[in-house]
mmCIF file of the N, C-alpha and C atoms, coordinates in Angstrom:
data_MODEL
# 
_entry.id   MODEL 
# 
loop_
_atom_site.group_PDB 
_atom_site.id 
_atom_site.type_symbol 
_atom_site.label_atom_id 
_atom_site.label_alt_id 
_atom_site.label_comp_id 
_atom_site.label_asym_id 
_atom_site.label_entity_id 
_atom_site.label_seq_id 
_atom_site.pdbx_PDB_ins_code 
_atom_site.Cartn_x 
_atom_site.Cartn_y 
_atom_site.Cartn_z 
_atom_site.occupancy 
_atom_site.B_iso_or_equiv 
_atom_site.pdbx_formal_charge 
_atom_site.auth_seq_id 
_atom_site.auth_comp_id 
_atom_site.auth_asym_id 
_atom_site.auth_atom_id 
_atom_site.pdbx_PDB_model_num 
ATOM 1   N N  . MET A 1 1  ? 133.353 49.455 83.478 1.00 0.00 ? 1  MET A N  1 
ATOM 2   C CA . MET A 1 1  ? 134.083 50.700 82.862 1.00 0.00 ? 1  MET A CA 1 
ATOM 3   C C  . MET A 1 1  ? 135.493 50.680 84.166 1.00 0.00 ? 1  MET A C  1 
ATOM 4   N N  . ALA A 1 2  ? 136.520 50.866 83.662 1.00 0.00 ? 2  ALA A N  1 
ATOM 5   C CA . ALA A 1 2  ? 137.561 50.471 84.671 1.00 0.00 ? 2  ALA A CA 1 
ATOM 6   C C  . ALA A 1 2  ? 138.228 51.823 85.373 1.00 0.00 ? 2  ALA A C  1 
ATOM 7   N N  . GLU A 1 3  ? 138.416 52.194 86.375 1.00 0.00 ? 3  GLU A N  1 
ATOM 8   C CA . GLU A 1 3  ? 138.702 53.306 86.913 1.00 0.00 ? 3  GLU A CA 1 
ATOM 9   C C  . GLU A 1 3  ? 140.209 53.817 86.324 1.00 0.00 ? 3  GLU A C  1 
ATOM 10  N N  . ARG A 1 4  ? 140.221 55.049 86.211 1.00 0.00 ? 4  ARG A N  1 
ATOM 11  C CA . ARG A 1 4  ? 141.405 55.610 85.604 1.00 0.00 ? 4  ARG A CA 1 
ATOM 12  C C  . ARG A 1 4  ? 142.152 55.601 87.011 1.00 0.00 ? 4  ARG A C  1 
ATOM 13  N N  . THR A 1 5  ? 143.609 55.162 86.438 1.00 0.00 ? 5  THR A N  1 
ATOM 14  C CA . THR A 1 5  ? 144.456 55.420 87.717 1.00 0.00 ? 5  THR A CA 1 
ATOM 15  C C  . THR A 1 5  ? 144.683 56.783 88.168 1.00 0.00 ? 5  THR A C  1 
ATOM 16  N N  . LEU A 1 6  ? 145.500 57.288 88.879 1.00 0.00 ? 6  LEU A N  1 
ATOM 17  C CA . LEU A 1 6  ? 146.060 58.601 88.954 1.00 0.00 ? 6  LEU A CA 1 
ATOM 18  C C  . LEU A 1 6  ? 146.770 59.281 87.932 1.00 0.00 ? 6  LEU A C  1 
ATOM 19  N N  . ALA A 1 7  ? 147.755 58.273 87.553 1.00 0.00 ? 7  ALA A N  1 
ATOM 20  C CA . ALA A 1 7  ? 148.461 58.787 86.549 1.00 0.00 ? 7  ALA A CA 1 
ATOM 21  C C  . ALA A 1 7  ? 147.786 59.408 85.308 1.00 0.00 ? 7  ALA A C  1 
ATOM 22  N N  . ASP A 1 8  ? 146.857 58.328 84.442 1.00 0.00 ? 8  ASP A N  1 
ATOM 23  C CA . ASP A 1 8  ? 146.351 58.193 83.777 1.00 0.00 ? 8  ASP A CA 1 
ATOM 24  C C  . ASP A 1 8  ? 145.290 59.606 83.770 1.00 0.00 ? 8  ASP A C  1 
ATOM 25  N N  . GLN A 1 9  ? 144.851 60.025 85.311 1.00 0.00 ? 9  GLN A N  1 
ATOM 26  C CA . GLN A 1 9  ? 143.830 61.026 84.912 1.00 0.00 ? 9  GLN A CA 1 
ATOM 27  C C  . GLN A 1 9  ? 145.075 62.247 84.891 1.00 0.00 ? 9  GLN A C  1 
ATOM 28  N N  . LEU A 1 10 ? 146.118 62.460 85.623 1.00 0.00 ? 10 LEU A N  1 
ATOM 29  C CA . LEU A 1 10 ? 146.837 63.277 85.247 1.00 0.00 ? 10 LEU A CA 1 
ATOM 30  C C  . LEU A 1 10 ? 147.711 63.782 84.063 1.00 0.00 ? 10 LEU A C  1 
ATOM 31  N N  . GLY A 1 11 ? 147.393 62.464 83.505 1.00 0.00 ? 11 GLY A N  1 
ATOM 32  C CA . GLY A 1 11 ? 148.140 62.337 81.921 1.00 0.00 ? 11 GLY A CA 1 
ATOM 33  C C  . GLY A 1 11 ? 150.036 62.397 81.753 1.00 0.00 ? 11 GLY A C  1 
ATOM 34  N N  . GLY A 1 12 ? 150.360 61.736 82.431 1.00 0.00 ? 12 GLY A N  1 
ATOM 35  C CA . GLY A 1 12 ? 152.114 61.406 83.025 1.00 0.00 ? 12 GLY A CA 1 
ATOM 36  C C  . GLY A 1 12 ? 152.462 61.137 83.999 1.00 0.00 ? 12 GLY A C  1 
ATOM 37  N N  . PRO A 1 13 ? 153.431 60.745 84.084 1.00 0.00 ? 13 PRO A N  1 
ATOM 38  C CA . PRO A 1 13 ? 154.160 60.085 85.774 1.00 0.00 ? 13 PRO A CA 1 
ATOM 39  C C  . PRO A 1 13 ? 154.049 60.977 86.754 1.00 0.00 ? 13 PRO A C  1 
ATOM 40  N N  . LEU A 1 14 ? 153.704 60.742 88.043 1.00 0.00 ? 14 LEU A N  1 
ATOM 41  C CA . LEU A 1 14 ? 153.308 60.909 89.326 1.00 0.00 ? 14 LEU A CA 1 
ATOM 42  C C  . LEU A 1 14 ? 154.610 61.642 89.841 1.00 0.00 ? 14 LEU A C  1 
ATOM 43  N N  . PRO A 1 15 ? 154.587 63.130 90.554 1.00 0.00 ? 15 PRO A N  1 
ATOM 44  C CA . PRO A 1 15 ? 155.414 63.211 90.970 1.00 0.00 ? 15 PRO A CA 1 
ATOM 45  C C  . PRO A 1 15 ? 156.003 62.531 92.161 1.00 0.00 ? 15 PRO A C  1 
ATOM 46  N N  . GLU A 1 16 ? 157.357 62.665 92.197 1.00 0.00 ? 16 GLU A N  1 
ATOM 47  C CA . GLU A 1 16 ? 157.984 61.382 93.172 1.00 0.00 ? 16 GLU A CA 1 
ATOM 48  C C  . GLU A 1 16 ? 157.512 61.236 94.798 1.00 0.00 ? 16 GLU A C  1 
ATOM 49  N N  . GLY A 1 17 ? 156.940 62.704 95.232 1.00 0.00 ? 17 GLY A N  1 
ATOM 50  C CA . GLY A 1 17 ? 156.585 62.463 96.786 1.00 0.00 ? 17 GLY A CA 1 
ATOM 51  C C  . GLY A 1 17 ? 154.783 61.843 96.654 1.00 0.00 ? 17 GLY A C  1 
ATOM 52  N N  . ILE A 1 18 ? 154.216 61.710 95.190 1.00 0.00 ? 18 ILE A N  1 
ATOM 53  C CA . ILE A 1 18 ? 152.728 61.081 95.356 1.00 0.00 ? 18 ILE A CA 1 
ATOM 54  C C  . ILE A 1 18 ? 153.181 59.542 94.784 1.00 0.00 ? 18 ILE A C  1 
ATOM 55  N N  . GLU A 1 19 ? 154.062 59.479 93.946 1.00 0.00 ? 19 GLU A N  1 
ATOM 56  C CA . GLU A 1 19 ? 154.601 57.668 93.732 1.00 0.00 ? 19 GLU A CA 1 
ATOM 57  C C  . GLU A 1 19 ? 155.112 57.063 95.037 1.00 0.00 ? 19 GLU A C  1 
ATOM 58  N N  . ALA A 1 20 ? 155.511 57.723 95.880 1.00 0.00 ? 20 ALA A N  1 
ATOM 59  C CA . ALA A 1 20 ? 155.872 57.205 97.534 1.00 0.00 ? 20 ALA A CA 1 
ATOM 60  C C  . ALA A 1 20 ? 155.063 57.288 98.209 1.00 0.00 ? 20 ALA A C  1 
ATOM 61  N N  . LEU A 1 21 ? 153.811 57.680 97.697 1.00 0.00 ? 21 LEU A N  1 
ATOM 62  C CA . LEU A 1 21 ? 152.709 57.200 98.792 1.00 0.00 ? 21 LEU A CA 1 
ATOM 63  C C  . LEU A 1 21 ? 152.179 55.376 98.744 1.00 0.00 ? 21 LEU A C  1 
ATOM 64  N N  . PRO A 1 22 ? 151.196 55.047 99.631 1.00 0.00 ? 22 PRO A N  1 
ATOM 65  C CA . PRO A 1 22 ? 151.088 53.471 99.596 1.00 0.00 ? 22 PRO A CA 1 
ATOM 66  C C  . PRO A 1 22 ? 150.035 53.566 98.358 1.00 0.00 ? 22 PRO A C  1 
ATOM 67  N N  . GLU A 1 23 ? 149.791 52.408 98.114 1.00 0.00 ? 23 GLU A N  1 
ATOM 68  C CA . GLU A 1 23 ? 149.141 52.385 96.764 1.00 0.00 ? 23 GLU A CA 1 
ATOM 69  C C  . GLU A 1 23 ? 147.429 53.078 97.111 1.00 0.00 ? 23 GLU A C  1 
ATOM 70  N N  . GLU A 1 24 ? 146.944 52.473 98.190 1.00 0.00 ? 24 GLU A N  1 
ATOM 71  C CA . GLU A 1 24 ? 145.588 52.787 98.985 1.00 0.00 ? 24 GLU A CA 1 
ATOM 72  C C  . GLU A 1 24 ? 145.529 54.424 99.035 1.00 0.00 ? 24 GLU A C  1 
ATOM 73  N N  . HIS A 1 25 ? 146.609 55.034 99.538 1.00 0.00 ? 25 HIS A N  1 
ATOM 74  C CA . HIS A 1 25 ? 146.312 56.732 99.058 1.00 0.00 ? 25 HIS A CA 1 
ATOM 75  C C  . HIS A 1 25 ? 146.378 56.957 97.852 1.00 0.00 ? 25 HIS A C  1 
ATOM 76  N N  . ARG A 1 26 ? 146.979 56.626 96.831 1.00 0.00 ? 26 ARG A N  1 
ATOM 77  C CA . ARG A 1 26 ? 147.321 57.488 95.537 1.00 0.00 ? 26 ARG A CA 1 
ATOM 78  C C  . ARG A 1 26 ? 145.619 56.628 95.012 1.00 0.00 ? 26 ARG A C  1 
ATOM 79  N N  . GLN A 1 27 ? 145.073 55.666 95.412 1.00 0.00 ? 27 GLN A N  1 
ATOM 80  C CA . GLN A 1 27 ? 143.428 55.270 95.186 1.00 0.00 ? 27 GLN A CA 1 
ATOM 81  C C  . GLN A 1 27 ? 142.714 56.230 95.360 1.00 0.00 ? 27 GLN A C  1 
ATOM 82  N N  . ASP A 1 28 ? 143.062 56.840 96.980 1.00 0.00 ? 28 ASP A N  1 
ATOM 83  C CA . ASP A 1 28 ? 141.994 57.920 97.667 1.00 0.00 ? 28 ASP A CA 1 
ATOM 84  C C  . ASP A 1 28 ? 142.293 58.811 96.606 1.00 0.00 ? 28 ASP A C  1 
ATOM 85  N N  . LEU A 1 29 ? 143.084 59.049 96.325 1.00 0.00 ? 29 LEU A N  1 
ATOM 86  C CA . LEU A 1 29 ? 143.447 60.778 95.539 1.00 0.00 ? 29 LEU A CA 1 
ATOM 87  C C  . LEU A 1 29 ? 143.103 60.915 94.135 1.00 0.00 ? 29 LEU A C  1 
ATOM 88  N N  . ALA A 1 30 ? 142.958 59.446 93.487 1.00 0.00 ? 30 ALA A N  1 
ATOM 89  C CA . ALA A 1 30 ? 142.271 59.192 92.060 1.00 0.00 ? 30 ALA A CA 1 
ATOM 90  C C  . ALA A 1 30 ? 141.251 59.403 92.195 1.00 0.00 ? 30 ALA A C  1 
ATOM 91  N N  . ALA A 1 31 ? 140.271 58.801 93.448 1.00 0.00 ? 31 ALA A N  1 
ATOM 92  C CA . ALA A 1 31 ? 138.642 59.002 93.752 1.00 0.00 ? 31 ALA A CA 1 
ATOM 93  C C  . ALA A 1 31 ? 138.316 60.645 93.851 1.00 0.00 ? 31 ALA A C  1 
ATOM 94  N N  . ALA A 1 32 ? 139.391 61.276 94.842 1.00 0.00 ? 32 ALA A N  1 
ATOM 95  C CA . ALA A 1 32 ? 138.912 62.582 94.912 1.00 0.00 ? 32 ALA A CA 1 
ATOM 96  C C  . ALA A 1 32 ? 139.255 63.485 93.746 1.00 0.00 ? 32 ALA A C  1 
ATOM 97  N N  . LEU A 1 33 ? 140.068 63.259 92.765 1.00 0.00 ? 33 LEU A N  1 
ATOM 98  C CA . LEU A 1 33 ? 140.480 63.794 91.842 1.00 0.00 ? 33 LEU A CA 1 
ATOM 99  C C  . LEU A 1 33 ? 139.182 63.394 90.573 1.00 0.00 ? 33 LEU A C  1 
ATOM 100 N N  . ARG A 1 34 ? 138.712 62.604 90.565 1.00 0.00 ? 34 ARG A N  1 
ATOM 101 C CA . ARG A 1 34 ? 137.710 61.527 89.737 1.00 0.00 ? 34 ARG A CA 1 
ATOM 102 C C  . ARG A 1 34 ? 136.443 62.866 90.273 1.00 0.00 ? 34 ARG A C  1 
ATOM 103 N N  . ASP A 1 35 ? 135.927 62.416 91.403 1.00 0.00 ? 35 ASP A N  1 
ATOM 104 C CA . ASP A 1 35 ? 135.129 63.209 92.389 1.00 0.00 ? 35 ASP A CA 1 
ATOM 105 C C  . ASP A 1 35 ? 134.821 64.860 91.849 1.00 0.00 ? 35 ASP A C  1 
ATOM 106 N N  . ALA A 1 36 ? 136.246 65.447 91.939 1.00 0.00 ? 36 ALA A N  1 
ATOM 107 C CA . ALA A 1 36 ? 136.356 66.819 91.720 1.00 0.00 ? 36 ALA A CA 1 
ATOM 108 C C  . ALA A 1 36 ? 135.781 67.187 90.557 1.00 0.00 ? 36 ALA A C  1 
ATOM 109 N N  . ARG A 1 37 ? 136.570 66.470 89.303 1.00 0.00 ? 37 ARG A N  1 
ATOM 110 C CA . ARG A 1 37 ? 136.236 66.675 88.280 1.00 0.00 ? 37 ARG A CA 1 
ATOM 111 C C  . ARG A 1 37 ? 135.009 66.353 87.790 1.00 0.00 ? 37 ARG A C  1 
ATOM 112 N N  . HIS A 1 38 ? 134.153 65.236 88.448 1.00 0.00 ? 38 HIS A N  1 
ATOM 113 C CA . HIS A 1 38 ? 132.368 65.344 88.143 1.00 0.00 ? 38 HIS A CA 1 
ATOM 114 C C  . HIS A 1 38 ? 131.611 66.251 88.513 1.00 0.00 ? 38 HIS A C  1 
ATOM 115 N N  . GLN A 1 39 ? 132.378 67.209 89.882 1.00 0.00 ? 39 GLN A N  1 
ATOM 116 C CA . GLN A 1 39 ? 131.398 68.041 90.322 1.00 0.00 ? 39 GLN A CA 1 
ATOM 117 C C  . GLN A 1 39 ? 131.708 69.266 89.651 1.00 0.00 ? 39 GLN A C  1 
ATOM 118 N N  . GLN A 1 40 ? 132.834 69.630 89.081 1.00 0.00 ? 40 GLN A N  1 
ATOM 119 C CA . GLN A 1 40 ? 133.465 70.515 88.449 1.00 0.00 ? 40 GLN A CA 1 
ATOM 120 C C  . GLN A 1 40 ? 132.303 70.677 87.209 1.00 0.00 ? 40 GLN A C  1 
ATOM 121 N N  . ALA A 1 41 ? 132.476 69.133 86.283 1.00 0.00 ? 41 ALA A N  1 
ATOM 122 C CA . ALA A 1 41 ? 131.331 69.202 85.119 1.00 0.00 ? 41 ALA A CA 1 
ATOM 123 C C  . ALA A 1 41 ? 129.836 69.234 85.200 1.00 0.00 ? 41 ALA A C  1 
ATOM 124 N N  . ASN A 1 42 ? 129.384 68.838 86.209 1.00 0.00 ? 42 ASN A N  1 
ATOM 125 C CA . ASN A 1 42 ? 127.986 69.098 86.689 1.00 0.00 ? 42 ASN A CA 1 
ATOM 126 C C  . ASN A 1 42 ? 127.959 70.848 86.893 1.00 0.00 ? 42 ASN A C  1 
ATOM 127 N N  . ALA A 1 43 ? 128.944 71.731 87.870 1.00 0.00 ? 43 ALA A N  1 
ATOM 128 C CA . ALA A 1 43 ? 128.582 73.119 87.959 1.00 0.00 ? 43 ALA A CA 1 
ATOM 129 C C  . ALA A 1 43 ? 128.744 73.682 86.538 1.00 0.00 ? 43 ALA A C  1 
ATOM 130 N N  . LEU A 1 44 ? 129.850 73.582 85.417 1.00 0.00 ? 44 LEU A N  1 
ATOM 131 C CA . LEU A 1 44 ? 129.773 73.971 84.319 1.00 0.00 ? 44 LEU A CA 1 
ATOM 132 C C  . LEU A 1 44 ? 128.453 73.326 83.853 1.00 0.00 ? 44 LEU A C  1 
ATOM 133 N N  . ALA A 1 45 ? 128.059 72.459 83.419 1.00 0.00 ? 45 ALA A N  1 
ATOM 134 C CA . ALA A 1 45 ? 126.963 72.204 82.813 1.00 0.00 ? 45 ALA A CA 1 
ATOM 135 C C  . ALA A 1 45 ? 125.538 73.125 83.473 1.00 0.00 ? 45 ALA A C  1 
ATOM 136 N N  . HIS A 1 46 ? 125.618 73.222 84.949 1.00 0.00 ? 46 HIS A N  1 
ATOM 137 C CA . HIS A 1 46 ? 124.147 73.783 85.449 1.00 0.00 ? 46 HIS A CA 1 
ATOM 138 C C  . HIS A 1 46 ? 124.734 75.485 84.784 1.00 0.00 ? 46 HIS A C  1 
ATOM 139 N N  . ALA A 1 47 ? 126.012 75.847 84.507 1.00 0.00 ? 47 ALA A N  1 
ATOM 140 C CA . ALA A 1 47 ? 126.319 77.120 84.526 1.00 0.00 ? 47 ALA A CA 1 
ATOM 141 C C  . ALA A 1 47 ? 125.806 77.655 82.990 1.00 0.00 ? 47 ALA A C  1 
ATOM 142 N N  . GLY A 1 48 ? 125.976 76.626 82.070 1.00 0.00 ? 48 GLY A N  1 
ATOM 143 C CA . GLY A 1 48 ? 125.668 76.620 80.863 1.00 0.00 ? 48 GLY A CA 1 
ATOM 144 C C  . GLY A 1 48 ? 124.317 76.947 80.647 1.00 0.00 ? 48 GLY A C  1 
ATOM 145 N N  . GLU A 1 49 ? 123.354 76.190 81.331 1.00 0.00 ? 49 GLU A N  1 
ATOM 146 C CA . GLU A 1 49 ? 122.186 76.098 81.211 1.00 0.00 ? 49 GLU A CA 1 
ATOM 147 C C  . GLU A 1 49 ? 121.653 77.598 81.650 1.00 0.00 ? 49 GLU A C  1 
ATOM 148 N N  . GLU A 1 50 ? 122.022 77.973 82.845 1.00 0.00 ? 50 GLU A N  1 
ATOM 149 C CA . GLU A 1 50 ? 121.597 78.951 83.458 1.00 0.00 ? 50 GLU A CA 1 
ATOM 150 C C  . GLU A 1 50 ? 121.948 80.122 82.324 1.00 0.00 ? 50 GLU A C  1 
ATOM 151 N N  . ALA A 1 51 ? 123.234 80.583 81.673 1.00 0.00 ? 51 ALA A N  1 
ATOM 152 C CA . ALA A 1 51 ? 123.423 81.141 81.184 1.00 0.00 ? 51 ALA A CA 1 
ATOM 153 C C  . ALA A 1 51 ? 122.637 81.067 79.659 1.00 0.00 ? 51 ALA A C  1 
ATOM 154 N N  . LEU A 1 52 ? 121.847 79.715 79.296 1.00 0.00 ? 52 LEU A N  1 
ATOM 155 C CA . LEU A 1 52 ? 120.892 79.823 78.265 1.00 0.00 ? 52 LEU A CA 1 
ATOM 156 C C  . LEU A 1 52 ? 119.426 80.938 78.530 1.00 0.00 ? 52 LEU A C  1 
ATOM 157 N N  . LYS A 1 53 ? 119.725 81.157 80.032 1.00 0.00 ? 53 LYS A N  1 
ATOM 158 C CA . LYS A 1 53 ? 118.408 81.871 80.288 1.00 0.00 ? 53 LYS A CA 1 
ATOM 159 C C  . LYS A 1 53 ? 118.617 83.257 79.383 1.00 0.00 ? 53 LYS A C  1 
ATOM 160 N N  . TYR A 1 54 ? 119.352 83.545 79.100 1.00 0.00 ? 54 TYR A N  1 
ATOM 161 C CA . TYR A 1 54 ? 119.385 85.249 78.609 1.00 0.00 ? 54 TYR A CA 1 
ATOM 162 C C  . TYR A 1 54 ? 119.760 85.167 77.030 1.00 0.00 ? 54 TYR A C  1 
ATOM 163 N N  . VAL A 1 55 ? 119.469 83.576 76.454 1.00 0.00 ? 55 VAL A N  1 
ATOM 164 C CA . VAL A 1 55 ? 119.358 83.978 74.969 1.00 0.00 ? 55 VAL A CA 1 
ATOM 165 C C  . VAL A 1 55 ? 117.902 83.573 74.733 1.00 0.00 ? 55 VAL A C  1 
ATOM 166 N N  . PRO A 1 56 ? 117.589 84.703 73.845 1.00 0.00 ? 56 PRO A N  1 
ATOM 167 C CA . PRO A 1 56 ? 116.173 84.519 73.364 1.00 0.00 ? 56 PRO A CA 1 
ATOM 168 C C  . PRO A 1 56 ? 115.547 83.341 72.983 1.00 0.00 ? 56 PRO A C  1 
ATOM 169 N N  . ALA A 1 57 ? 114.536 82.583 73.468 1.00 0.00 ? 57 ALA A N  1 
ATOM 170 C CA . ALA A 1 57 ? 113.820 81.163 73.407 1.00 0.00 ? 57 ALA A CA 1 
ATOM 171 C C  . ALA A 1 57 ? 113.965 81.047 72.177 1.00 0.00 ? 57 ALA A C  1 
ATOM 172 N N  . LEU A 1 58 ? 113.657 81.398 70.779 1.00 0.00 ? 58 LEU A N  1 
ATOM 173 C CA . LEU A 1 58 ? 113.920 81.128 69.807 1.00 0.00 ? 58 LEU A CA 1 
ATOM 174 C C  . LEU A 1 58 ? 115.366 80.662 69.162 1.00 0.00 ? 58 LEU A C  1 
ATOM 175 N N  . LEU A 1 59 ? 116.208 81.188 69.866 1.00 0.00 ? 59 LEU A N  1 
ATOM 176 C CA . LEU A 1 59 ? 117.658 80.980 69.505 1.00 0.00 ? 59 LEU A CA 1 
ATOM 177 C C  . LEU A 1 59 ? 118.219 79.649 70.057 1.00 0.00 ? 59 LEU A C  1 
ATOM 178 N N  . ARG A 1 60 ? 117.666 79.525 71.570 1.00 0.00 ? 60 ARG A N  1 
ATOM 179 C CA . ARG A 1 60 ? 118.189 78.591 72.655 1.00 0.00 ? 60 ARG A CA 1 
ATOM 180 C C  . ARG A 1 60 ? 118.785 77.037 71.989 1.00 0.00 ? 60 ARG A C  1 
ATOM 181 N N  . GLY A 1 61 ? 118.105 76.803 71.144 1.00 0.00 ? 61 GLY A N  1 
ATOM 182 C CA . GLY A 1 61 ? 118.138 75.160 70.565 1.00 0.00 ? 61 GLY A CA 1 
ATOM 183 C C  . GLY A 1 61 ? 119.622 75.390 70.074 1.00 0.00 ? 61 GLY A C  1 
ATOM 184 N N  . ALA A 1 62 ? 119.623 76.665 68.698 1.00 0.00 ? 62 ALA A N  1 
ATOM 185 C CA . ALA A 1 62 ? 120.832 76.542 67.998 1.00 0.00 ? 62 ALA A CA 1 
ATOM 186 C C  . ALA A 1 62 ? 121.814 77.005 68.634 1.00 0.00 ? 62 ALA A C  1 
ATOM 187 N N  . VAL A 1 63 ? 122.054 77.588 69.561 1.00 0.00 ? 63 VAL A N  1 
ATOM 188 C CA . VAL A 1 63 ? 122.760 78.182 70.621 1.00 0.00 ? 63 VAL A CA 1 
ATOM 189 C C  . VAL A 1 63 ? 123.242 76.883 71.265 1.00 0.00 ? 63 VAL A C  1 
ATOM 190 N N  . ARG A 1 64 ? 122.590 76.148 71.908 1.00 0.00 ? 64 ARG A N  1 
ATOM 191 C CA . ARG A 1 64 ? 122.527 75.075 72.805 1.00 0.00 ? 64 ARG A CA 1 
ATOM 192 C C  . ARG A 1 64 ? 124.052 73.818 71.806 1.00 0.00 ? 64 ARG A C  1 
ATOM 193 N N  . LYS A 1 65 ? 123.080 73.786 70.487 1.00 0.00 ? 65 LYS A N  1 
ATOM 194 C CA . LYS A 1 65 ? 124.063 72.979 69.692 1.00 0.00 ? 65 LYS A CA 1 
ATOM 195 C C  . LYS A 1 65 ? 125.258 73.304 69.388 1.00 0.00 ? 65 LYS A C  1 
ATOM 196 N N  . ALA A 1 66 ? 125.266 74.553 68.893 1.00 0.00 ? 66 ALA A N  1 
ATOM 197 C CA . ALA A 1 66 ? 126.551 75.051 68.490 1.00 0.00 ? 66 ALA A CA 1 
ATOM 198 C C  . ALA A 1 66 ? 127.829 74.926 70.122 1.00 0.00 ? 66 ALA A C  1 
ATOM 199 N N  . VAL A 1 67 ? 127.040 75.159 71.137 1.00 0.00 ? 67 VAL A N  1 
ATOM 200 C CA . VAL A 1 67 ? 128.108 75.056 72.281 1.00 0.00 ? 67 VAL A CA 1 
ATOM 201 C C  . VAL A 1 67 ? 128.000 73.871 73.189 1.00 0.00 ? 67 VAL A C  1 
ATOM 202 N N  . GLY A 1 68 ? 127.188 72.904 72.406 1.00 0.00 ? 68 GLY A N  1 
ATOM 203 C CA . GLY A 1 68 ? 127.492 71.297 72.640 1.00 0.00 ? 68 GLY A CA 1 
ATOM 204 C C  . GLY A 1 68 ? 127.127 70.944 74.246 1.00 0.00 ? 68 GLY A C  1 
ATOM 205 N N  . LEU A 1 69 ? 125.617 72.061 74.295 1.00 0.00 ? 69 LEU A N  1 
ATOM 206 C CA . LEU A 1 69 ? 124.993 71.578 75.667 1.00 0.00 ? 69 LEU A CA 1 
ATOM 207 C C  . LEU A 1 69 ? 123.817 70.664 75.311 1.00 0.00 ? 69 LEU A C  1 
# 
């Protein structure tokens, strides 16, 4: 799988200041953004699983399916 560029990740053209950076620095920013989004996704998934502890056991499967966990 090809890694998405910074512009792809941001969904549009880069701001002028970012565009002026050397390619190596833009790649570093893209990697940092990718890593931050992965960490955020993991944290959200963990929070979702923790929240399910407050749902009665018999309903957890249905709730998990309904919210996409």
